[in-house]
N, C-alpha and C positions, 0 to 999 in steps of 0.2 A: 436455154436449151427445155428440150425433153428427151427423156436418156428414159433405158432401159432399165425397169425399175425392180424388185423382189418383188413376189406378190402383197400388197396393204392387206396390216392385220384387218379381220373379214369380210374382206373379198376373193376370198381365197378361193381353189374349185376343189371336184373331187375326182385326184389325179388320179388312180384306178380307172370308175364305170368313163374319163374321155380317152383315159386310153387305148380301153375295150373298145369306145362309140369307132376312138383312132384306124383300132387293127381291122373296122369289119368296113368300111367307110371308104378307106383308103388304098389304092389297089400297090403295094412297094412297099408299103410302109418299112422304115428298119429295122430293126430287130434290137433295138437298144432302147435306153430310157425316158420316156415323156420326161420335159424340162418343159415352164410355168414359169416364165416371169409377166412384166404386168408396163405398161406403159403407161408416164406416168404423171400425160396431160388427159387432163379430160375426164372429166364425171359424167358429161352425160350419156352415154355408153361406157360400159367397160370394155378397155384395146386389150387381151390376151395376148403374147409372141409366148411358140408351142415351138417345140425341138425336137424331134427326135434323129438322132443321130446330123444328121448331111439334109433333110427332111424339115423345111420349116412350114412355118404358119398366123397368119394373125386371125384368130376366134375373136369374133362382138356380142358381146350379152346385156342387155337391160343392167342398171343398174339393180342390188339387192334395195329388200324393200318395197312400200306400194306401192304403183306407179300408175298415172294418167290413164286415163283411156285414151287406148286412139297413140300412147304416147310408143317411142320406142319397139315401135312394128320391127324385126327384126327381121322376117318373113318380107319384108316391101324388099328393105336395104337391099339382100339378097337378091331380085329378082330385079330391079333398076338395076345392080351391079351389071347380071351378068348379059346382057341386053347394052349398057354404055361398055365393058369392056371390051367389046367385039370390035367399036371405031373407034375408041378414045383410048388409045392406048397407056397413056397415065392411070384410070380408074384399074385397082387388083382386080386378077380374077375371080370370082366366087367361087371355091370347090363340094359346097356340102351347108347344104342347106336341114337343120334338126331338133322337129318342135316338141321332143323330148325331155318335161322339163327333170326326168330324174337324175339326167343326164351332170348336169351342171346347179339347177336351178331354175333356171330359166331355157323360153327356144333366146336358142344361140345360128354364128355359120360362119364355116372357115373361109378365109380369103390364101389369097397369094402375098406373102411379105413383099413389101417397096424398101428397100433400102437407099438413103438418102441422105445427108444432110437439113435436119428437122429446124426448126430457126422460132423461137420461140419468144426470149424475155432474152436475152440476147448471141453474140457470133459464138464459135466455136472459139476454143482461144487462137491458137492458130491463127486464125481470120481477119485480119486492121478492117473494123465496118467504116466505111468513109460514103462520104454523100456521093459518090457516082454510083455509088456497090448497089450505097437505099435503094438513087432508082431504077438501077436495073433491076434489078430481084424484084419493085415495085411494077413496073412498065413489061416486065416476063407475068407478077400474075394475074394483069389485065388483061396479055396476049392469048396467056390460059382459058384461063375466065371463056374469053371471044370463040375461042376456038371448042368449048365443050358447051354452050347455046347455041352454037353451029351444028352439034353432032344430030342426022339425020332421026326423027325421035318418030316422022308420019309411018304410018302402015305396022309399030309394033308396040310391046306391049307399054315404051311407057305414051304413048299414046292414051291408051287405056284406063292407066293407070293419072292421069293425070288431067290434072283442067287448067290449061291459059288463061280461059275469057273468065274475067274478074280477080285476078294470082291478085293485083296490087291492094284492093278495095278490102279481100279478104286480109292484105299483112299488114295494114294497116288497122282496118279495125279489131281485126282480133289480138296487137301486140297491145293495145291501147286498154283492154277489155281484158286481158293477161296482168298487164299493172293497172289496173285496178284495182283490180279480187288482189293483188297484193299488196300494194304500197301501203308507208305504215305512215308517212308521213301531207302534209302539203306543200308541195313544190311553186308556188307560183309560175316561173316559168314552163312549169309541161306543163300547164291551162291553153300555154300561148302556144306553144310548139302543139300541141292534139288539136288545139285549129288551124291550125297556122298547115298540119300535114292532113290532116280531112280535107281542104278545100282546094286541094292540092297537086289532090291525085291524076299520075299522068293515066292518060288514055292507051 
Protein backbone atom coordinates (compact mmCIF):
# COMPACT_ATOMS: atom_id res chain seq x y z
CA UNK A 1 0.00 0.00 0.00
CA UNK A 2 1.20 3.50 -0.79
CA UNK A 3 1.23 5.48 2.42
CA UNK A 4 1.62 9.02 3.64
CA UNK A 5 4.90 9.05 5.54
CA UNK A 6 7.07 11.59 7.35
CA UNK A 7 9.24 13.47 4.85
CA UNK A 8 12.29 11.40 3.92
CA UNK A 9 15.67 12.66 5.10
CA UNK A 10 17.27 14.84 2.43
CA UNK A 11 13.91 15.63 0.80
CA UNK A 12 12.68 18.19 3.33
CA UNK A 13 11.02 21.43 2.23
CA UNK A 14 11.49 24.85 3.83
CA UNK A 15 8.27 24.99 5.85
CA UNK A 16 8.53 28.69 6.66
CA UNK A 17 9.10 29.80 3.05
CA UNK A 18 6.41 27.49 1.71
CA UNK A 19 3.90 28.64 4.31
CA UNK A 20 4.64 32.26 3.42
CA UNK A 21 4.04 31.44 -0.26
CA UNK A 22 0.73 29.76 0.59
CA UNK A 23 -0.48 32.73 2.61
CA UNK A 24 0.07 34.96 -0.42
CA UNK A 25 -1.19 32.55 -3.09
CA UNK A 26 -4.15 30.72 -1.53
CA UNK A 27 -7.27 32.78 -0.72
CA UNK A 28 -8.82 32.17 2.72
CA UNK A 29 -5.98 29.91 3.88
CA UNK A 30 -6.61 28.94 7.52
CA UNK A 31 -4.32 30.57 10.08
CA UNK A 32 -3.14 27.24 11.51
CA UNK A 33 0.38 25.79 11.10
CA UNK A 34 1.48 24.15 7.83
CA UNK A 35 1.97 20.38 8.11
CA UNK A 36 4.03 18.59 5.46
CA UNK A 37 4.13 14.84 4.87
CA UNK A 38 5.19 12.82 1.86
CA UNK A 39 3.72 10.16 -0.39
CA UNK A 40 5.89 7.12 0.18
CA UNK A 41 5.82 5.77 -3.38
CA UNK A 42 7.25 7.35 -6.49
CA UNK A 43 10.57 9.12 -6.91
CA UNK A 44 10.44 10.38 -10.48
CA UNK A 45 8.88 13.54 -9.07
CA UNK A 46 8.53 14.13 -5.35
CA UNK A 47 4.98 14.42 -4.06
CA UNK A 48 4.03 15.93 -0.70
CA UNK A 49 0.77 16.10 1.25
CA UNK A 50 0.19 19.58 2.65
CA UNK A 51 -2.40 20.61 5.21
CA UNK A 52 -3.24 23.85 6.98
CA UNK A 53 -6.17 23.16 9.27
CA UNK A 54 -8.94 21.77 7.04
CA UNK A 55 -7.22 22.93 3.84
CA UNK A 56 -5.33 20.26 1.90
CA UNK A 57 -3.23 20.15 -1.25
CA UNK A 58 -0.60 18.08 -2.99
CA UNK A 59 2.76 19.58 -3.94
CA UNK A 60 4.75 18.20 -6.87
CA UNK A 61 8.39 19.08 -7.50
CA UNK A 62 11.35 17.52 -9.34
CA UNK A 63 13.75 15.28 -7.42
CA UNK A 64 16.74 16.77 -5.65
CA UNK A 65 20.05 16.86 -7.52
CA UNK A 66 20.76 17.26 -11.24
CA UNK A 67 17.96 16.36 -13.66
CA UNK A 68 17.99 15.61 -17.37
CA UNK A 69 17.12 18.48 -19.73
CA UNK A 70 13.37 18.77 -20.43
CA UNK A 71 12.64 16.19 -17.72
CA UNK A 72 10.45 16.91 -14.70
CA UNK A 73 8.72 19.87 -16.34
CA UNK A 74 6.36 21.03 -13.60
CA UNK A 75 4.89 23.85 -15.67
CA UNK A 76 3.95 21.45 -18.46
CA UNK A 77 2.30 19.11 -15.94
CA UNK A 78 0.44 22.05 -14.42
CA UNK A 79 -0.82 23.22 -17.83
CA UNK A 80 -1.97 19.74 -18.82
CA UNK A 81 -3.95 19.32 -15.60
CA UNK A 82 -5.42 22.81 -15.99
CA UNK A 83 -7.10 21.69 -19.22
CA UNK A 84 -7.65 18.03 -18.41
CA UNK A 85 -9.41 18.54 -15.07
CA UNK A 86 -12.16 20.57 -16.76
CA UNK A 87 -13.42 17.61 -18.79
CA UNK A 88 -12.00 14.63 -16.89
CA UNK A 89 -13.19 14.83 -13.26
CA UNK A 90 -10.76 12.18 -12.01
CA UNK A 91 -7.84 14.50 -12.75
CA UNK A 92 -6.94 16.74 -9.80
CA UNK A 93 -7.49 20.47 -10.25
CA UNK A 94 -4.22 22.42 -10.16
CA UNK A 95 -4.12 25.43 -7.86
CA UNK A 96 -0.95 27.37 -8.58
CA UNK A 97 2.40 27.00 -10.35
CA UNK A 98 5.55 28.55 -8.86
CA UNK A 99 8.81 28.97 -10.76
CA UNK A 100 10.56 30.75 -7.88
CA UNK A 101 13.15 28.15 -6.89
CA UNK A 102 13.88 29.91 -3.59
CA UNK A 103 10.61 28.57 -2.11
CA UNK A 104 11.27 24.80 -2.17
CA UNK A 105 14.48 24.54 -4.19
CA UNK A 106 12.88 23.89 -7.59
CA UNK A 107 9.82 24.99 -9.53
CA UNK A 108 6.67 23.26 -8.26
CA UNK A 109 2.91 23.29 -8.40
CA UNK A 110 0.03 22.67 -6.02
CA UNK A 111 -3.02 20.63 -6.88
CA UNK A 112 -6.19 19.28 -5.34
CA UNK A 113 -5.77 16.26 -3.12
CA UNK A 114 -7.88 13.31 -4.22
CA UNK A 115 -8.70 10.78 -1.49
CA UNK A 116 -9.13 7.11 -2.23
CA UNK A 117 -7.64 3.67 -1.80
CA UNK A 118 -4.15 3.50 -3.29
CA UNK A 119 -3.29 -0.05 -4.30
CA UNK A 120 0.43 -0.63 -4.76
CA UNK A 121 1.76 -4.07 -3.88
CA UNK A 122 -1.02 -5.29 -1.59
CA UNK A 123 -4.67 -4.78 -0.75
CA UNK A 124 -5.67 -3.01 2.47
CA UNK A 125 -5.92 -5.37 5.43
CA UNK A 126 -9.72 -5.19 5.44
CA UNK A 127 -10.02 -6.10 1.74
CA UNK A 128 -9.85 -9.70 0.58
CA UNK A 129 -8.14 -10.03 -2.79
CA UNK A 130 -10.06 -12.35 -5.10
CA UNK A 131 -9.82 -13.18 -8.80
CA UNK A 132 -13.14 -11.42 -9.34
CA UNK A 133 -11.97 -8.26 -7.56
CA UNK A 134 -8.68 -8.21 -9.49
CA UNK A 135 -10.53 -8.61 -12.80
CA UNK A 136 -12.93 -5.82 -11.83
CA UNK A 137 -10.06 -3.46 -10.97
CA UNK A 138 -8.22 -4.30 -14.19
CA UNK A 139 -11.34 -3.73 -16.31
CA UNK A 140 -12.02 -0.46 -14.53
CA UNK A 141 -8.46 0.71 -15.25
CA UNK A 142 -8.96 -0.03 -18.95
CA UNK A 143 -12.33 1.75 -18.98
CA UNK A 144 -10.90 4.85 -17.30
CA UNK A 145 -7.92 4.93 -19.66
CA UNK A 146 -10.36 4.77 -22.57
CA UNK A 147 -12.28 7.70 -21.07
CA UNK A 148 -9.04 9.62 -20.66
CA UNK A 149 -8.09 9.08 -24.29
CA UNK A 150 -11.55 10.21 -25.34
CA UNK A 151 -11.12 13.65 -23.77
CA UNK A 152 -11.72 16.33 -26.45
CA UNK A 153 -8.30 17.94 -26.81
CA UNK A 154 -8.53 19.65 -30.19
CA UNK A 155 -8.73 23.40 -29.94
CA UNK A 156 -7.19 23.34 -26.44
CA UNK A 157 -3.69 23.76 -25.10
CA UNK A 158 -3.35 19.97 -25.16
CA UNK A 159 -3.33 20.03 -28.95
CA UNK A 160 -0.60 22.67 -29.03
CA UNK A 161 1.78 20.82 -26.71
CA UNK A 162 1.19 17.31 -28.06
CA UNK A 163 2.68 15.60 -31.10
CA UNK A 164 0.41 12.63 -31.87
CA UNK A 165 1.99 11.98 -35.27
CA UNK A 166 4.87 9.54 -34.93
CA UNK A 167 4.22 9.01 -31.21
CA UNK A 168 4.75 5.25 -31.25
CA UNK A 169 7.94 5.52 -33.32
CA UNK A 170 9.32 8.05 -30.84
CA UNK A 171 8.41 5.81 -27.92
CA UNK A 172 10.00 2.66 -29.34
CA UNK A 173 13.21 4.27 -30.56
CA UNK A 174 13.43 6.56 -27.54
CA UNK A 175 13.22 3.75 -25.01
CA UNK A 176 15.67 1.62 -26.98
CA UNK A 177 18.08 4.57 -26.97
CA UNK A 178 17.67 5.06 -23.20
CA UNK A 179 18.23 1.34 -22.66
CA UNK A 180 21.45 1.41 -24.67
CA UNK A 181 22.76 4.37 -22.66
CA UNK A 182 22.03 2.71 -19.31
CA UNK A 183 22.61 -1.03 -19.86
CA UNK A 184 25.29 -2.73 -17.77
CA UNK A 185 25.51 -6.06 -19.61
CA UNK A 186 24.46 -7.70 -22.87
CA UNK A 187 21.17 -9.59 -22.76
CA UNK A 188 20.61 -11.59 -25.98
CA UNK A 189 16.82 -11.65 -25.51
CA UNK A 190 16.73 -7.86 -25.58
CA UNK A 191 18.27 -7.80 -29.06
CA UNK A 192 15.45 -10.05 -30.29
CA UNK A 193 12.90 -7.82 -28.56
CA UNK A 194 14.38 -4.64 -30.04
CA UNK A 195 14.23 -6.08 -33.54
CA UNK A 196 10.63 -7.22 -33.06
CA UNK A 197 9.52 -3.87 -31.65
CA UNK A 198 11.09 -1.82 -34.45
CA UNK A 199 9.53 -4.01 -37.15
CA UNK A 200 6.05 -4.13 -35.59
CA UNK A 201 5.28 -0.47 -34.84
CA UNK A 202 1.55 0.08 -35.46
CA UNK A 203 0.41 2.93 -37.65
